[in-house]
C-alpha positions in Angstrom: -107.6 16.3 -57.8 -110.6 18.7 -57.5 -113.0 15.9 -58.3 -111.4 13.6 -55.8 -111.4 16.3 -53.1 -115.1 17.0 -53.7 -116.0 13.3 -53.5 -114.2 13.2 -50.1 -116.1 16.4 -49.0 -119.3 14.6 -49.8 -118.3 11.5 -47.9 -117.8 12.9 -44.5 -115.1 15.5 -45.3 -112.4 14.0 -43.0 -109.7 16.6 -44.1 -112.1 19.5 -43.5 -112.0 20.8 -47.1 -114.2 23.4 -48.8 -114.7 24.6 -52.4 -114.1 28.2 -53.6 -115.1 29.5 -57.1 -114.8 33.0 -58.6 -118.5 33.3 -59.5 -121.7 31.3 -59.1 -123.4 29.5 -60.7 -121.3 30.0 -63.9 -117.8 29.6 -62.6 -114.6 29.2 -64.6 -112.2 28.3 -61.9 -112.4 26.2 -58.7 -110.0 25.7 -55.8 -110.4 23.2 -53.0 -108.8 24.2 -49.7 -108.8 23.6 -45.9 -111.6 25.2 -44.1 -110.4 28.3 -42.3 -111.5 27.1 -38.9 -109.5 23.9 -39.3 -106.5 23.6 -36.9 -103.4 24.4 -39.0 -99.6 23.8 -38.6 -98.1 26.5 -40.8 -95.2 24.3 -41.7 -97.3 21.4 -42.9 -97.5 21.7 -46.6 -98.8 18.1 -46.8 -102.1 19.0 -45.2 -102.2 22.7 -46.3 -103.0 21.6 -49.9 -105.0 23.3 -52.6 -106.3 21.5 -55.7 -107.0 23.6 -58.8 -109.0 23.3 -62.0 -110.0 26.1 -64.4 -111.7 26.7 -67.7 -110.1 30.2 -68.0 -106.7 30.8 -66.5 -107.6 34.4 -65.8 -110.3 33.3 -63.5 -107.8 31.2 -61.6 -105.5 34.2 -61.3 -108.4 36.2 -60.0 -108.9 33.7 -57.2 -105.2 33.8 -56.3 -105.3 37.5 -56.1 -108.4 37.6 -53.9 -107.2 38.4 -50.3 -109.1 35.7 -48.5 -108.8 32.7 -50.9 -105.2 31.6 -50.2 -103.4 31.7 -46.9 -100.1 33.1 -48.0 -98.7 33.1 -44.5 -98.2 29.3 -44.4 -96.1 26.8 -46.3 -98.6 25.1 -48.7 -98.9 23.2 -51.9 -101.0 23.6 -55.0 -101.9 20.5 -57.2 -103.3 20.4 -60.7 -103.0 19.1 -64.2 -103.0 22.2 -66.3 -99.9 23.6 -68.0 -100.3 27.3 -67.0 -100.6 26.4 -63.3 -97.0 27.0 -62.5 -96.4 30.3 -64.3 -99.6 32.0 -63.0 -99.1 30.7 -59.5 -95.4 31.8 -59.5 -96.2 35.3 -60.7 -98.6 35.9 -57.9 -96.4 34.2 -55.3 -93.4 36.3 -56.4 -95.4 39.5 -55.8 -96.0 38.2 -52.2 -92.4 37.1 -51.7 -92.9 33.4 -51.6 -90.5 30.8 -53.0 -92.1 28.3 -55.4 -90.8 24.8 -55.9 -92.3 22.8 -58.8 -92.3 19.0 -59.3 -93.9 17.5 -62.3 -94.9 13.9 -62.9 -96.5 11.6 -65.5 -100.2 11.5 -64.8 -101.8 8.1 -64.8 -105.4 6.8 -64.9 -106.4 3.2 -64.4 -108.8 1.4 -66.7 -112.4 0.7 -65.6 -112.8 -2.1 -63.1 -114.0 -4.6 -65.6 -110.9 -4.3 -67.7 -108.3 -4.4 -64.9 -106.0 -7.5 -65.1 -106.8 -10.5 -62.9 -104.7 -10.6 -59.8 -105.4 -14.2 -58.7 -102.1 -15.5 -60.2 -100.2 -13.0 -58.0 -101.9 -14.2 -54.8 -100.2 -16.6 -52.5 -100.5 -17.9 -48.9 -97.7 -15.4 -47.9 -97.4 -12.5 -47.7 -100.9 -11.6 -46.4 -102.9 -9.1 -48.3 -104.5 -6.6 -45.9 -104.5 -2.8 -45.3 -102.3 -0.3 -43.5 -102.5 0.5 -39.8 -101.6 3.8 -38.1 -98.8 1.9 -36.4 -97.1 1.5 -39.9 -96.9 5.3 -40.4 -93.4 5.6 -39.1 -92.1 3.1 -41.6 -93.9 4.9 -44.4 -92.5 8.2 -43.3 -88.9 6.8 -43.4 -89.3 5.2 -46.8 -91.2 8.0 -48.6 -89.0 10.3 -50.7 -91.1 13.3 -49.5 -91.1 12.1 -45.8 -88.7 12.0 -42.9 -90.3 14.8 -40.8 -92.9 15.3 -38.1 -95.5 16.9 -40.4 -95.3 14.0 -42.9 -95.7 11.4 -40.1 -98.8 13.1 -38.9 -100.1 13.5 -42.4 -99.6 9.8 -43.2 -101.3 8.8 -40.0 -104.3 10.8 -41.1 -104.3 9.3 -44.6 -104.2 5.8 -43.2 -107.1 6.6 -40.8 -109.3 8.2 -43.4 -108.8 6.7 -46.8 -108.4 3.3 -48.6 -105.0 1.5 -48.5 -103.5 -1.9 -49.3 -100.6 -3.6 -47.6 -98.8 -6.9 -48.0 -97.4 -8.3 -44.7 -94.9 -11.1 -44.1 -95.5 -14.0 -41.7 -94.6 -11.7 -38.8 -97.1 -9.1 -39.7 -94.6 -6.6 -41.0 -95.4 -4.5 -44.1 -93.4 -5.4 -47.2 -95.3 -3.6 -49.9 -98.1 -1.0 -49.8 -100.0 1.9 -51.4 -102.4 4.4 -50.0 -104.8 7.1 -51.0 -104.4 10.9 -50.4 -106.8 13.7 -49.7 -107.5 14.1 -53.4 -108.4 10.4 -53.9 -105.0 9.9 -55.7 -103.0 6.7 -55.2 -99.7 7.6 -53.5 -96.6 6.3 -51.8 -96.6 2.9 -53.6 -93.5 1.2 -52.2 -91.9 -2.2 -51.8 -89.0 -2.9 -49.4 -85.8 -3.5 -51.4 -85.4 -7.1 -50.2 -88.9 -8.0 -51.5 -88.8 -6.5 -54.9 -89.1 -8.3 -58.3 -91.9 -10.6 -56.9 -94.9 -8.9 -58.4 -95.9 -7.3 -55.0 -96.2 -3.7 -56.3 -98.4 -4.8 -59.2 -100.7 -6.8 -56.8 -100.9 -3.9 -54.4 -101.6 -1.3 -57.1 -104.3 -3.3 -58.8 -106.0 -4.2 -55.5 -106.1 -0.6 -54.4 -107.4 0.4 -57.9 -110.2 -2.1 -57.6 -111.0 -0.9 -54.1 -111.2 2.7 -55.2 -113.3 2.0 -58.2 -115.7 -0.2 -56.3 -116.3 2.8 -54.0 -117.0 5.1 -56.9 -113.7 7.0 -56.8 -111.6 8.0 -59.8 -108.5 5.8 -60.0 -105.6 8.1 -60.6 -102.0 8.4 -59.7 -98.7 9.9 -60.8 -95.2 8.5 -61.5 -91.8 10.2 -61.7 -90.3 10.2 -65.1 -87.2 8.4 -64.0 -89.1 5.7 -62.1 -88.8 3.1 -64.8 -89.9 0.2 -62.6 -93.2 1.9 -61.8 -93.7 3.0 -65.4 -93.2 -0.6 -66.6 -95.7 -1.9 -64.0 -98.3 0.8 -65.1 -97.9 -0.3 -68.7 -98.2 -4.0 -67.8 -101.6 -3.3 -66.2 -102.7 -1.2 -69.2 -102.9 2.1 -67.1 -103.3 5.2 -69.3 -100.6 7.8 -69.3 -102.5 11.1 -69.8 -101.2 13.7 -72.2 -101.2 16.3 -69.4 -98.8 16.4 -66.5 -99.4 16.3 -62.8 -97.9 19.4 -61.2 -97.2 19.9 -57.5 -96.1 23.4 -56.4 -94.8 23.9 -52.8 -94.9 27.6 -51.8 -92.9 28.9 -48.9 -93.0 32.3 -47.3 -89.7 34.0 -46.6 -90.4 33.6 -42.9 -90.1 29.8 -43.2 -87.3 29.4 -45.7 -85.0 26.6 -44.7 -87.5 25.1 -42.2 -89.4 22.8 -44.5 -88.8 19.5 -46.5 -89.9 19.6 -50.1 
């Protein structure tokens, strides 16, 4: 997540991110965050997102405890792949009276471009393989398990505008299957409408987006819920690697906003 965020910073920084470390040049922890001058909706934990990586968990705790590193007055999320992330973050958050909600997923990494399976056998005259449009954001908001609110809709519109996506459309131009990329260069919201499933569309969309990301120099990463057996099967069929670590997403909510956010 940190690597992907830094790549996006170096490629125009569309999400207005910056990098914070506890010391320089020999740092042991790094956090990427929104720039302080960026316009912020305090209820938008989708956009108010921090990515974390550390070599020493004590250095990460030091960053959390610095007064000006984290904006504790907003609803926000922290993402990372390291096992101590939750316990350390929760301990500091508890001292500041924030509620912490943890979701953990299987972390996935796609093989190098040259070894990805060929997709030509999955291609057909219909549906059409293309990319997402901002006009599709409402459908994505309604179908995403994390969506269904104003903040998510705005976030999805920004992702579609800024980062690579892939979409299959029917003969009327309506999306039937898609995947997009988030602010940390992570593949997200892979989805196929129920009436179009079991046709290989999700596999085609995933592989096409993986190739697009890799061709642009991005890491090709994603995450899958443990109970999403269909997606796990697809990842195995394309020889994606399930990492030994877990992907962790923490959503932190100040008491002021309890009951006002969707997790």
